[in-house]
C-alpha positions in Angstrom: -14.9 -46.0 7.0 -13.5 -42.6 7.6 -15.3 -40.3 10.0 -15.7 -36.7 9.0 -15.2 -34.2 11.9 -16.5 -30.7 11.7 -15.3 -27.9 14.1 -18.8 -26.5 14.7 -19.1 -27.7 18.4 -15.9 -26.0 19.3 -16.9 -22.9 17.4 -20.2 -22.8 19.3 -18.3 -23.1 22.6 -16.0 -20.3 21.5 -18.8 -17.9 20.5 -20.9 -18.7 23.7 -17.9 -18.1 26.0 -16.9 -15.0 24.1 -20.4 -13.6 24.6 -20.3 -14.6 28.3 -16.9 -13.0 28.8 -18.2 -9.8 27.2 -21.3 -9.8 29.3 -19.5 -10.5 32.5 -17.0 -7.7 31.9 -19.6 -5.1 30.9 -22.0 -5.5 33.8 -19.8 -4.3 36.7 -22.7 -4.2 39.1 -23.0 -8.0 38.8 -19.3 -8.6 38.3 -18.3 -12.1 39.4 -14.6 -12.9 39.0 -15.3 -16.6 39.3 -17.8 -16.5 36.4 -15.3 -14.6 34.3 -12.5 -17.1 35.1 -14.7 -20.0 34.2 -15.7 -18.4 30.9 -12.1 -17.6 30.1 -11.0 -21.2 30.8 -13.8 -22.5 28.7 -12.8 -20.2 25.9 -9.2 -21.4 26.1 -10.5 -25.0 26.1 -12.6 -24.3 23.1 -9.6 -22.8 21.3 -7.6 -26.0 22.0 -10.4 -28.2 20.8 -10.9 -26.1 17.6 -7.1 -26.2 17.0 -7.0 -30.0 17.4 -10.0 -30.5 15.1 -8.5 -28.2 12.5 -5.2 -29.9 12.7 -6.8 -33.2 12.1 -8.6 -32.1 8.9 -7.1 -33.0 5.6 -4.5 -30.5 4.5 -4.6 -29.1 1.0 -1.8 -26.7 0.3 -3.0 -23.3 -0.5 -1.0 -21.4 -3.1 -1.7 -18.0 -4.6 -0.1 -17.5 -8.0 0.9 -14.0 -8.7 3.1 -12.1 -11.1 6.2 -10.2 -10.1 4.2 -6.9 -10.6 1.5 -8.0 -8.2 4.2 -8.9 -5.6 5.8 -5.5 -6.1 2.5 -3.8 -5.6 1.9 -5.9 -2.4 5.2 -4.8 -1.0 4.3 -1.2 -1.7 1.0 -1.8 0.0 2.8 -3.1 3.0 4.8 0.1 3.3 1.6 2.2 2.9 -0.2 0.0 5.4 2.5 0.4 8.0 2.6 4.1 7.4 -1.2 4.3 7.8 -1.0 2.5 11.1 1.7 4.9 12.3 -0.4 7.9 11.1 -3.5 6.4 12.9 -1.6 6.0 16.2 0.0 9.5 15.9 -3.4 11.1 15.1 -4.9 9.4 18.2 -2.1 10.6 20.4 -2.3 14.1 19.1 -6.0 14.2 19.6 -6.2 12.9 23.2 -6.3 16.5 24.6 -9.2 17.5 22.5 -11.1 14.3 23.4 -10.9 15.1 27.2 -13.7 17.6 26.8 -16.1 14.8 26.0 -18.1 16.6 23.2 -19.2 14.3 20.4 -17.8 16.5 17.6 -14.3 16.5 19.2 -14.4 12.7 19.7 -15.6 12.1 16.2 -12.9 14.5 14.8 -10.2 12.2 16.5 -11.8 8.8 16.2 -13.1 8.8 12.6 -9.7 9.4 11.0 -8.0 7.1 13.5 -10.4 4.2 12.7 -10.1 4.9 8.9 -6.3 4.9 8.9 -6.1 1.9 11.3 -8.5 -0.3 9.3 -6.8 0.7 6.0 -3.4 -0.1 7.3 -4.5 -3.4 8.8 -6.1 -4.5 5.5 -3.0 -3.7 3.5 -0.7 -5.4 6.0 -3.0 -8.4 6.2 -3.1 -8.6 2.4 0.7 -8.6 2.2 1.0 -11.2 4.9 -1.5 -13.5 3.0 0.5 -13.2 -0.2 3.8 -13.7 1.7 2.5 -16.8 3.4 0.7 -18.4 0.5 2.0 -16.7 -2.5 4.1 -18.0 -5.3 5.5 -15.7 -7.9 5.2 -17.0 -11.5 7.1 -15.8 -14.5 5.3 -13.4 -16.8 4.2 -15.2 -19.9 4.4 -13.5 -23.3 1.3 -11.7 -24.5 -1.0 -13.6 -26.8 -0.3 -11.4 -29.8 3.4 -11.8 -29.5 4.9 -14.9 -31.2 7.2 -16.9 -28.9 10.9 -16.1 -29.4 13.0 -18.9 -30.8 16.4 -19.6 -29.3 19.3 -18.3 -31.4 22.4 -20.4 -32.1 
């Protein structure tokens, strides 16, 4: 009889330690380096447990079938994503002086476009990485209204 193992205990440990690390690092008045170290070590142990459990699960190969046109659009999206990340970083650097004043409109003027371009770029790069890692280009099949071409002698 084969035993089914689910990664939920390790994920619960990861979430609990992540919350504890966040709490310990935000409450500087009650900052305890030992507590932060313990939570960080538990978080690392939870990651190792989750990795071992996930490695032991049955592996089904994931393949994404795509046409050559989709692959070309994904490569274009990669370029746009990298450009959006560069624009985001440049916008943030150029707006650092205006944010020093601390007024909300100035901060929003810098951070809203920065976050928009950064998230857009990350989504496009992540999409391309997913297709690159799991994608398989298939040959375009003839349209349904076109009869298949017969080989010529």
